[in-house]
N, C-alpha and C positions, 0 to 999 in steps of 0.2 A: 215624245210618244211614250205612253205607258202600256206595257203588255199585261194582259190579264189572262189567266189560264183557267179553262174549265177543267175538265179532266187533265426528271432523270431517275426516274423512279423505278422500282422493281415491278414485277408482274403483278397485276391485280388479282386477288383471290376472287372467285366467282361465287356469288350468292345463288340461291335457288332461283330458277327462271320459270315463267309460266309455260304450261304445256302447249298452249295455242293449237289445240286440235290433235295433239299427240297423247296417247295413253300415258297417264301420270307415271306409272312404273317405268315405262320406257324412257320418258323424258328425263327422269332423274339420272339415268345412266348415260345421257347424250350430251355432248358439247353443244354450244349454240350453233356452230357450223353444221354439225350433224342434224340438228333439228331443222335448220333451213333446208338441207338436202332432202330430208324426209318429206317435209311439206311440199317441196317443189316437185317431187316425183309422185306424190299421192294425189295432189289437187291440181285441177286445171288452172293454169295461170292466165290472167287477163292482162293485156298490154295496152289497152286503150283506157285512158284515165277519164274520170268525170269530175267536173266541178259544178256544184249546184249553188245558185245564188238567188233562189226564188223566195218569196214570202210564204212561210209555212202557215197555212190556214188563216192568213191575214193577221197573225198574232205577233210574229217576230220577223225582223229583217235579218236574213241569213246570208252566209257567205262572208267574204272578206270586205269590210267596209273601208272607208278612207283611212282609218287609223291602223289598218292591218298591213303588214309587210308583204311584198310580192317576191317570192323566192325565184331564183334562177334555176328552176327544176322543171322536169317534164310534166305538163298538165294540159287539159283542155278547158274550154269555157263552159260547156254545157252538153247535154245530149245523152242518148242512150249509150250504155257500155256493152261491150261484147262479153262474153260469156263465162263468167263464173256462175255455175248453176246453183240452184237452191240447196242441193245436197252439199256441194263444196262450200257454199257460203255458211252453212250451219256449222261446218267443222272449223271455220276460221274464227278464232276467238280474239277480240281486241285486247290489247294490253298497253301498259305505259301511259295511262291517262294522266294528263296534266292540265291545270287551269292557268289562265292568265287574265288579268284585267284588260279591257279595252281602254280607250282614252279616258272614260269616266267610270270609275269603279262602282258608282251608284246604279248605273243603268246598263253597263256593257260587260260581258264576260266572254272569253274565248275558251272553248273546250277542244283539246287536242288529244290524239291517241295514235297508236301504231297498230298495224296489221301485218302479218308475215307475208301476205300475198295481196295483189291488187284485187279488191272486192268491187262488187257492183253497188252503186248508189249508197255510199255511207251516209249516216244521219245521226242526229241526236233526238231522243224523246225527252221532253221536259214538262214539268208541272209543279204544282205547289203541294203535292202529297205523293208519297212513293207509289201508291196504287192508282194514281190518276195522271199518267203521263200522256195527256191528250195531244199535245202539240208536237209535231214532227218538224225538225229543222234540218234541211239538207246540208251536207258537209262537202268540203273540197278534199280531193285526194292528191297528195303531192308525192311523186315518185323520185327517189334519189338513187342514182346509179354511181357507184364508186368503181372506177376502172381497176383493172388488175395492177398490182405492184409486184413485178417479177421477184420471186424469191421470198416474198412476204405474205401475199394474199391473192386469192382469186378475185374476180369482179364480184361485187355485192350489190344487190338491189334491195332497197328498203321503201316502205310505204307509210306515209303519215297522213292522217285525216284531221281536218280542222273545221270547226263550226263557229260562226260568229253569232252571239246572242245579243241583240240590241233592244232597247225599249223595255228593259226590265224595271221592276219596281224597287226603289231604294229600301234597304233594311229588311229584305225579304229572303227567306230560305226557299231555295228551289231544289227539286229532286230531278236527276237526269240519268239517262242510260245511253250508251253509244252502241250503234249497230250498223248493219248493212243488209242487203238482200240475203235472206236466209237466216239472219240472226237479229231478232227483234227483242230489245231489252224489256219491252212491255209485256212480253209473253210470260205466262206463269213460270216456265222453266228458267227464265232469265232474270226474274225480279231480284235475285240475290246480287246482281251486278249493279243495281241502282245505287247511286251515291248522291250527295247534296253539296251545295255551296250557299253562301249568304252574300248578298250584295252589300255595299257600303251604305251606312245610314244616310238619310237626307240631311241631317244636321250633325255636327261633331259630337261624338260620344267617346268615352274612354275605350281604348283598345290596345292590343299588344301586337307587335310584329317581331319576327326573328330574322337573323341574317348570319351567313357565313360564306366563305369561299373555299375553293380547292377541295372538292369533295371526292370525286372518283367513286370507284366501286370497291367496297371493303366492309369488313365487320364494324370498323370504327364509324364509317359513314352511316351504316344502318343504325348504330347506337345513337348517333346524333339525331337522326330523323325521328327515332322513337321518343327521345327526350323533348325535342322541340315541339312535336305534335301535342304533347301533354300540356304545353303552354297555351294551347288553343289560339294560335295566332290568326289575325285577320289576313295576313299575307306573309310570304317569306321572300327575302332578298338573297339572291345567290351572286356573289361578287366575282364570278368567272372562274376559269379552269374547271369546267363543269364535270366532265366524265373522264378526260384523259385518253380518249381514243387516239389522239396524237400524243405519243408519249414523250417526244422530244421538245415540242413547243416552240420551234423556231419559225413556224409559218412557211415551211419550204416543202416541196414535193419529195425531198430526200429524207424527211422525217419518217419514222416508223409509224404507221397509221393502220388501225383496224376499226372500221366503222361499226362492227358488231358489238363493240363495247357500249355503244349507245343503247342497244337493245337491253343489255344488262342494267345499265344505269336507269333507264326509264322504268323498267320493272322494279328496280330497287326503290326508287323515289315515289312510285305510284301510291303507296299507302298514305302518304302525306299530300302529294301534289294533286290527287284526284278531288280533294276537298279544300285545299289551301292554295290560293293563287301563287304560282311559283315564278317569280319575276327575276329573270337571269340577265346578266351582262356578260361580255366577252373577255376572256383572258387570253394569254398568249397560246395556251394549249387548245384554244377554240378557233384558231386560224387554221383551217383545213384546206390546204392549197389545191386539192383535186377538183374543186367545184367551180371556182370563180377566181378572178385575179386577186381579190381581197381575202379569199378564203372563207367567206361567210355564206356561200351557197348551201352548205349543209345546215347551218343554224337556221337559215330562212325556210328550209324544208321542215324542220322539226318544231319550230316555235311560232306562235302567233302573238306578237307583242305590239304595244302602241307604236304608231309611226314615229320615226326619228325627228321629223319636223325640219330637217335640213337636207335629207338625202332621198330623192324620189326612188332610187334603186333599192333602198332599204339598208339600214345599218342596224342589225338586230340588238346591239348592246346599248343603244342610245335612245332614250325616251323619257317622258315624264308623266306622272299622274299624281293626283291629290286624293288622299284618303282621310276623311275627317279633317283635323286641323294640321295635318302633316303633308307637306309637298315633298315628293321623292323625285330625284333626278338621277337617272342611270347614264353612264358614259362609257364609251369605247376607248379605253386608255391605250390600246395598240396604236391609235392615231397620233399619240404624242410621246410614246415611250422611246427614250434614248437607249435603254438596255437591250431591247429586242426590237430592232427597227424594221421588221418585215413590212409593216403597214404605216410606218412613220410618215405623217403628212397626207394620208390617203384622202382625207376630207378637204384638203387644201384650205384649212382654217375655218371651214363652215361650221364644224362642230363647236369650236371654241366661241365663235360669234353667237351661235344658237344658245350655248350655255349662258353667256352673258345676258342675253335677252330673257331667257327662261328664268334665271335666278332673279332678275329685276322684276319680272312679272309676278313671281311668287311672293317676293317681298312687298310688292305693292298691294297684294290681296289682303283684305281685312279678314278673310276666312282662314288664312294660313298663319299659324303661330310658329311652326318649326319647319326648317328646310333640311332634309337629309340627302346627301349625295353618295352614290354608290359607283365604284369602279374597281378595276382589278389591281393594277400596279400601284405600289405604295408611294405616297407622298412622303411619309416619315416612318421609317422602320429601321431597326438595327440588325435584323436577322439575315439569313443567307443572301437574299437578293438586295437587301438594304433599300435605299430610297432611289426613286427615279427622278433625275434632274429635269427630264422633259415634262413630267407632270407638274413639278414645282414651277417651271418657267411659264407654262401655258395656263394653268388653272388655279394655283394657290393664290395669286393676286385677285382673282375673281371671287374665291371663297372669302377672302378678307374683305373685299369691297362690299359684298352682299351679306356679310355677317352670317355665313352658313353655320348651322347649329351642330352638325355631326357629319363627319366623312368616314365612310366604311370602305375598307380595302381588303384584298386577299393577298395572293402571290407568295407571301412568306407563310409557311405552314406552322404558325404559332399564334398566340394571342399577345398583342402589344398595344398599349394605349399611351398617347402623349398627354402632356399638360395642355392647357389652352394656349394656342400659338397665334401670334400676330406678326406678319412679316418674317416668318421663320424663327422668331425668338419667342421665349416663354413670356406670355402676357400675364399668366397667373398659374401658380402650381395647383394641381387638382389631384390630391391624394385620394385613395380609396374612400368612398363615402362622402366626398366633398360635393359642393354645388358650384356651378360656373355660369356666367352670363356672357354669351357671345357678343352682345352689344358693347361690352366693356372689356372682356378678357381675351377673346380670340376664339379660334376654332379648335375643337378636339378631334383628333384623328385616331381611328381604331383599325388595327390590322386584325381581321377575324379569319385568318387562313387555316384554322384548325378543323375544317369541315369533314375530314376523313382520310386524306392522303397522308403518306408517311411524314412524320414531323421533322422540322428543321431544328436548328439550335441557334442560340445567341452567341456573340463573340466569346472566345475562350476566356474563362475567368469571370464572365458576367453572370451573376446569379438571377434566377427568377425572383420576382417580388410581386406578390399578389395578396388578395384578402386572406388574412390569417397568417401570412408569411411575409410581412413587410420588413424591409431592411433599411439601413441608412442610405439615403439617396446619393448617387454619384453619377458623373458623366459616363457614357458608354462610348467606346471607340467604334466608329463605323465609317461609312462612306456614302456618297451618292454618285450615280452614273452621269457622266457628261455626254454632250452631243457627239464627241469623238469616241465614245464608248470606253472612256477611261474611268477608273474608280478614284474619285476625289475624296481624300480622307477628311473626316470631320469628327468632332466629339459631340455626342447627342446629350445635351443637358435635359432635353425634353422627354426622354424615355422614362415614363413614370411607372407603368405596370407591365410586367412580363410574366407569361405563363407558357411553359412548354408542355402542351397537352391538347388533345382534341377538345374543341369547345365551340360555342356559338353565342351570338348576341341575342338577348331578349329585351326589347324596348317597349315600355309602357308609355303611351301618350295620354295625358289627362288634360282635357280642355277646362275652361272656366275663367274666372276673373284673373287668376294667377296660374296660367297653364304651366305644366311641367313635363319634361321628357325624362323618364326614369330609365337609365341605361344600365343593364346588368350583363355580365359575361358568366356563362354557366359551363361547367365541364360536361363531358358526355355522360357522367353519372348524375348530373343535375345539381352538382355542388357549385355554389356561387364563388367565383374567383375575382370578381371586380364589380363595383357599382359606383355610379355617380349620377348627379342630376344636372339637367340643363334648364335654367330659368331665364327668361328674357326680361330685362328691366327690373329684376327683383333685388 
């Protein structure tokens, strides 16, 4: 269907937050908690939620389709909402907009945002010009209540809206605005809130995507966002440990947890995520034990991502999509982690079996040149958390079997890249600027954990070695985690590039008779610290 449109870290420093209905001068002097209290006392709160799943003017299929996750949060299926009046609705300003692809980036997009109060009938207006937002697509409102943690926080309620846009036209720029009763983005007073996105092309074209993990809320995180936006990426991959609302990251209710950090994070990332699909996976700090046994109820409230394909309940960190000639597979590494076992085995092997099938299907597709895999815990790294033996045992043999082109991890707050590895050994050295062929050499693993959180270090006496600062290569003393949670010592011959600084990946995919994946690592100042090429059969 084609739609056509007529018209263990320290405290986080806090960046500016949106006023969301509070006078800007007052908002600047208030904490997020004070802003919440202000809004809750000034505006009438609505406690009945609405979910809209109707067809908007016969143009778009709205609501959560089969590839959208179903969160374990409070919501209803349809119907009128009780009473946030028009005056109150006009004072509630949406914030934290973030996009995500549906199962097919050519025709499906998910638009999500946050509101500080439960509003009536949230919706998206969309069109092919900023002043012609003729189509209205109803959205679903998901309410997330975090219970009181004595001595740490009071109970907190948050509200997230989600709209599913299906039947879009490939390779098309769409303009959209988000709203609710009393707040219409198509009105003259709200047109400044309109933004745009572009669907994937019908046939492969050259494009760029970016990636990092371990972002949090900080000036360094903001700097990374600004630099990566200048790369004009088609999408961004976030390798987990998204905002650090759970500061301990053990997936237990004893962890210190403040859900309001999510408000800060979504406001911080909005300048990028409102126009660049923000495709996340789950890290250990994203297991928030207050919502569901696996800790993912909060993630399912905040994000609308493609369906996992193996878990009808929804596993928000596991999904796949294909953009142009690149197949992307995101995984929930908490399922296999030996280091942090809160969710070890929670899929009962279904995720690994799905991974095998998915990689096989991508490799069998004539349209896919490259396969990129994204997850949090490191298969190969020498920094603070080192390598996870559970990841190696469950997934590395599948990466070898299916000749994966690039694996992107976070978890360690540094940049580190391996040589091409096959069976855990170096199949080919890949110095800065080199080219590698996965069909012959093996898989390159990148730790891109410099997204914004406080940086880690490499082992004592081990120097950085990166573009412009290369040194004689030597083995690095390190270890990997065993199933018994022991640190098994090893010497990493495979650690080729190391950079202790905030950074991100910028990957250019170029189709054609001899397709190439050009992988670069950039510092948050935009300086290149690594680059190499992946060519298949070259």
